[in-house]
C-alpha positions as CSV (number, residue, x, y, z in Angstrom):
1,M,-161.3,-21.7,136.3
2,T,-158.9,-23.0,133.6
3,T,-157.8,-26.4,132.5
4,K,-154.3,-27.8,132.1
5,S,-152.9,-30.5,129.8
6,S,-153.5,-34.0,131.0
7,S,-150.7,-35.6,133.0
8,A,-151.9,-39.1,132.2
9,L,-149.5,-40.8,129.7
10,P,-149.1,-44.4,128.4
11,T,-147.2,-46.8,130.5
12,R,-143.7,-48.1,129.7
13,W,-142.8,-51.6,130.7
14,P,-139.5,-52.4,132.4
15,E,-136.9,-53.3,129.8
16,N,-136.7,-57.0,130.6
17,F,-140.4,-57.7,131.1
18,R,-142.0,-59.9,128.5
19,P,-145.8,-60.0,129.1
20,D,-146.3,-63.0,126.8
21,D,-143.5,-65.1,128.3
22,V,-145.2,-68.3,129.5
23,T,-142.2,-69.7,131.4
24,A,-144.4,-69.4,134.5
25,P,-148.2,-69.8,134.5
26,V,-148.4,-66.4,136.4
27,H,-145.8,-63.6,136.5
28,G,-145.9,-59.9,137.2
29,V,-144.1,-56.6,137.3
30,L,-144.3,-53.2,139.0
31,V,-145.1,-50.5,136.4
32,K,-144.4,-46.9,137.3
33,D,-142.8,-45.3,134.3
34,R,-144.5,-43.5,131.5
35,I,-143.9,-42.8,127.8
36,E,-143.5,-39.1,127.3
37,H,-145.0,-37.3,124.3
38,G,-143.0,-38.1,121.2
39,D,-141.2,-41.1,122.6
40,A,-140.8,-43.7,119.8
41,R,-141.1,-46.6,122.3
42,G,-144.8,-46.2,122.6
43,V,-146.7,-49.3,121.5
44,G,-150.2,-47.9,121.3
45,Q,-153.2,-50.2,121.4
46,H,-152.0,-53.8,121.7
47,A,-153.1,-57.3,122.8
48,H,-151.4,-60.1,124.6
49,K,-151.5,-63.9,124.4
50,T,-151.8,-63.8,128.2
51,G,-154.5,-62.4,130.3
52,Q,-153.6,-59.2,132.2
53,L,-154.6,-58.2,135.7
54,T,-153.9,-54.5,136.4
55,I,-153.9,-53.5,140.0
56,T,-153.8,-49.8,141.1
57,L,-151.2,-49.2,143.8
58,S,-151.2,-45.4,143.9
59,G,-152.2,-42.4,141.8
60,W,-154.3,-42.2,138.7
61,V,-154.3,-45.5,136.7
62,G,-156.4,-46.3,133.7
63,L,-156.8,-48.4,130.5
64,S,-157.4,-47.0,127.1
65,V,-159.8,-49.4,125.2
66,G,-161.0,-48.4,121.8
67,G,-162.2,-44.9,122.1
68,S,-162.8,-44.9,125.8
69,I,-160.7,-44.7,128.9
70,V,-161.4,-47.0,131.8
71,A,-160.5,-45.4,135.2
72,L,-159.1,-47.6,138.0
73,P,-159.4,-46.0,141.5
74,A,-156.9,-46.9,144.2
75,G,-157.9,-50.2,145.7
76,T,-159.4,-51.6,142.5
77,A,-158.2,-53.7,139.6
78,A,-159.1,-54.6,136.0
79,W,-158.9,-57.9,134.2
80,V,-158.1,-57.8,130.5
81,P,-158.5,-61.2,128.7
82,S,-156.0,-62.3,126.1
83,G,-156.6,-61.0,122.6
84,I,-158.3,-57.7,123.7
85,A,-156.6,-54.5,122.5
86,H,-155.8,-52.0,125.2
87,E,-153.1,-49.5,126.4
88,G,-152.2,-48.8,130.0
89,I,-152.2,-45.2,131.3
90,L,-150.5,-43.6,134.3
91,G,-150.8,-40.2,135.9
92,E,-148.0,-38.5,137.7
93,N,-146.4,-40.5,140.5
94,A,-148.8,-43.4,139.8
95,S,-147.9,-47.0,140.0
96,S,-149.5,-50.4,139.3
97,W,-148.9,-54.1,139.1
98,Y,-149.4,-56.0,135.9
99,V,-149.9,-59.7,136.6
100,H,-150.1,-61.9,133.5
101,F,-151.8,-65.3,133.4
102,A,-151.0,-68.0,130.8
103,E,-153.4,-70.6,129.5
104,P,-155.1,-72.7,130.8
105,L,-155.5,-70.4,133.8
106,C,-157.1,-67.7,131.6
107,A,-159.9,-70.1,130.8
108,E,-161.1,-69.8,134.4
109,L,-161.2,-66.0,134.3
110,P,-163.7,-63.6,132.7
111,K,-164.0,-63.3,128.9
112,T,-164.6,-59.6,129.0
113,I,-162.8,-56.6,130.6
114,E,-164.0,-56.2,134.2
115,R,-163.2,-53.8,137.0
116,F,-163.5,-54.8,140.6
117,F,-162.4,-54.1,144.2
118,I,-159.2,-55.8,145.0
119,S,-159.1,-57.5,148.4
120,N,-156.2,-57.5,150.7
121,L,-155.9,-61.2,150.3
122,A,-155.7,-60.8,146.5
123,L,-153.1,-58.1,146.9
124,E,-150.9,-60.3,149.0
125,A,-151.3,-63.2,146.6
126,A,-150.4,-61.0,143.6
127,R,-147.4,-59.7,145.4
128,R,-145.8,-63.2,145.3
129,F,-145.6,-63.1,141.5
130,I,-144.1,-59.6,141.1
131,D,-140.6,-59.6,139.5
132,R,-140.4,-63.4,139.3
133,N,-140.9,-65.8,136.4
134,D,-140.2,-69.2,137.9
135,P,-142.0,-72.2,136.5
136,F,-144.3,-73.9,139.1
137,D,-146.8,-76.8,139.2
138,A,-150.5,-76.4,140.2
139,D,-149.8,-78.4,143.4
140,S,-146.8,-76.4,144.5
141,P,-147.0,-73.5,147.0
142,L,-147.0,-70.9,144.2
143,G,-149.6,-72.9,142.4
144,R,-151.9,-72.8,145.4
145,I,-151.3,-69.1,145.7
146,A,-152.3,-68.6,142.1
147,R,-155.5,-70.5,142.8
148,V,-156.3,-68.1,145.7
149,L,-155.7,-65.2,143.4
150,I,-158.0,-66.6,140.7
151,D,-160.7,-67.3,143.2
152,E,-160.4,-63.8,144.5
153,I,-160.8,-62.3,141.0
154,R,-163.8,-64.4,140.3
155,S,-165.6,-63.6,143.5
156,A,-164.6,-59.9,143.8
157,E,-167.3,-57.2,143.9
158,R,-167.5,-55.5,140.5
159,L,-167.6,-51.8,139.7
160,K,-170.6,-50.9,137.6
161,P,-169.8,-50.8,133.9
162,G,-170.2,-47.0,133.4
163,F,-168.3,-46.0,136.5
164,A,-166.4,-42.7,135.9
165,A,-166.7,-43.1,132.1
166,L,-164.1,-41.1,130.3
167,S,-163.8,-40.3,126.6
168,T,-161.3,-39.2,124.0
169,H,-163.6,-36.4,122.9
170,P,-161.4,-33.3,123.4
171,L,-164.1,-31.2,125.1
172,L,-165.1,-34.0,127.5
173,K,-161.5,-34.7,128.1
174,A,-160.9,-31.1,129.1
175,V,-163.9,-31.1,131.5
176,A,-162.8,-34.4,133.0
177,E,-159.3,-33.0,133.5
178,A,-160.8,-29.9,135.2
179,I,-162.8,-32.1,137.6
180,I,-159.9,-34.4,138.4
181,A,-157.6,-31.3,138.9
182,K,-160.2,-29.6,141.2
183,P,-162.7,-32.1,142.5
184,D,-165.1,-29.8,144.2
185,M,-168.8,-30.6,144.6
186,R,-169.5,-26.9,145.1
187,L,-168.6,-26.2,141.5
188,S,-171.5,-26.4,139.0
189,R,-171.9,-27.9,135.6
190,E,-171.6,-24.4,134.2
191,D,-168.4,-23.8,136.1
192,Y,-166.8,-26.8,134.5
193,A,-168.3,-26.2,131.1
194,E,-166.8,-22.7,131.1
195,A,-163.3,-24.3,131.6
196,A,-163.8,-26.1,128.3
197,G,-165.2,-23.0,126.5
198,I,-168.8,-24.5,126.1
199,S,-172.1,-24.0,127.7
200,G,-173.6,-26.3,130.4
201,R,-176.2,-27.5,127.9
202,Q,-173.6,-28.3,125.3
203,L,-171.6,-30.3,127.9
204,S,-174.7,-32.3,128.9
205,R,-175.5,-33.1,125.2
206,I,-171.9,-34.2,124.5
207,L,-171.7,-36.2,127.7
208,A,-174.9,-38.1,126.9
209,A,-173.9,-38.8,123.4
210,E,-170.4,-40.0,124.3
211,T,-171.0,-41.9,127.6
212,G,-174.8,-42.1,128.1
213,R,-174.4,-40.4,131.5
214,G,-175.9,-37.4,133.1
215,F,-173.6,-34.7,134.4
216,G,-174.5,-35.0,138.1
217,D,-173.7,-38.7,138.4
218,W,-170.7,-38.5,136.1
219,R,-169.2,-35.6,138.1
220,L,-169.9,-37.3,141.4
221,E,-168.0,-40.4,140.3
222,L,-165.0,-38.5,139.1
223,V,-164.9,-36.5,142.4
224,M,-165.2,-39.8,144.3
225,L,-162.4,-41.3,142.2
226,Q,-160.2,-38.5,143.5
227,A,-161.5,-39.0,147.0
228,T,-160.3,-42.6,147.0
229,L,-156.8,-41.3,146.2
230,L,-156.9,-38.9,149.2
231,L,-158.2,-41.7,151.5
232,R,-155.4,-44.0,150.4
233,R,-152.9,-41.3,151.2
234,G,-154.0,-41.4,154.8
235,M,-156.3,-38.4,155.0
236,T,-159.2,-38.7,157.4
237,T,-162.8,-38.9,156.2
238,E,-163.4,-35.4,157.5
239,A,-160.4,-33.9,155.7
240,V,-161.3,-35.6,152.4
241,A,-165.0,-34.4,152.7
242,A,-163.8,-30.8,153.1
243,E,-161.3,-31.2,150.3
244,V,-163.9,-32.3,147.7
245,G,-166.5,-29.7,148.8
246,Y,-168.8,-31.3,151.3
247,S,-170.0,-29.3,154.2
248,S,-170.0,-32.3,156.5
249,A,-168.4,-35.7,156.8
250,S,-171.8,-37.4,157.1
251,A,-172.9,-36.0,153.7
252,F,-169.7,-37.2,152.1
253,I,-170.1,-40.7,153.6
254,V,-173.7,-40.9,152.2
255,A,-172.4,-39.9,148.7
256,F,-169.4,-42.2,148.9
257,K,-171.6,-45.1,149.8
258,R,-174.0,-44.3,147.0
259,V,-171.1,-44.6,144.5
260,F,-169.1,-47.5,145.9
261,G,-171.6,-49.3,148.1
262,V,-169.3,-49.1,151.1
263,T,-168.3,-46.3,153.6
264,P,-164.9,-44.6,153.2
265,G,-163.6,-46.5,156.3
266,A,-164.6,-49.8,154.8
267,Y,-163.1,-48.9,151.5
268,V,-159.7,-48.1,153.0
269,T,-159.6,-51.3,155.1
270,G,-160.7,-53.4,152.2
271,N,-163.9,-54.6,153.9
């Protein structure tokens, strides 16, 4: 097997969007455009005066933080507090919402970057702030919706810190790209290592040094990351199981629940 160049590129905000505009306590935007290689409009690592909620709508969405890449499966979100440097990343045909919170609302939300499952209620609440920047009071209808969204963020089930840990290390990046491009549990560590031109043992050593993870769990999480995309596209559990290399739907369900704590059906419905 061979690898191909990553299709994940930095996000490009809509022209008129100002993330640090605090005219409204909460405002958001749909982000679906990317900065192509060599585009001078790239901002690189940056921080905001507002807190940012990134919600994955479709495709491969991530955040680059320091030397690591945080993956956000479909149906999940990430909270980035104000003042923390980061850069958004989108794969091909991916889209996300960025919802920004001004002070003092940020004071009620986490002080560190956190990833979590996004509930249907939180999605509907966030939708009310997309492409609008109207001032509102805490006791107004929008103010009460903002309170619902904050409560949903605070109570949401968290993804474990090391989930699908990615790295800027070129060899690990090549292996991760190979797994994401062909998420097949029938392929071995050696199969994927060969794609990057290294041995299986070298891959395990680099992976442990860069992420602290073993290959089996790391590969499983990347495969399940892709499985979530297929499920969100409407594929059945049986079809997704076959696509990612499981001999039966029941074996896939057990593995999926091991990673996410819920069955594929519950994941799709948001339960």
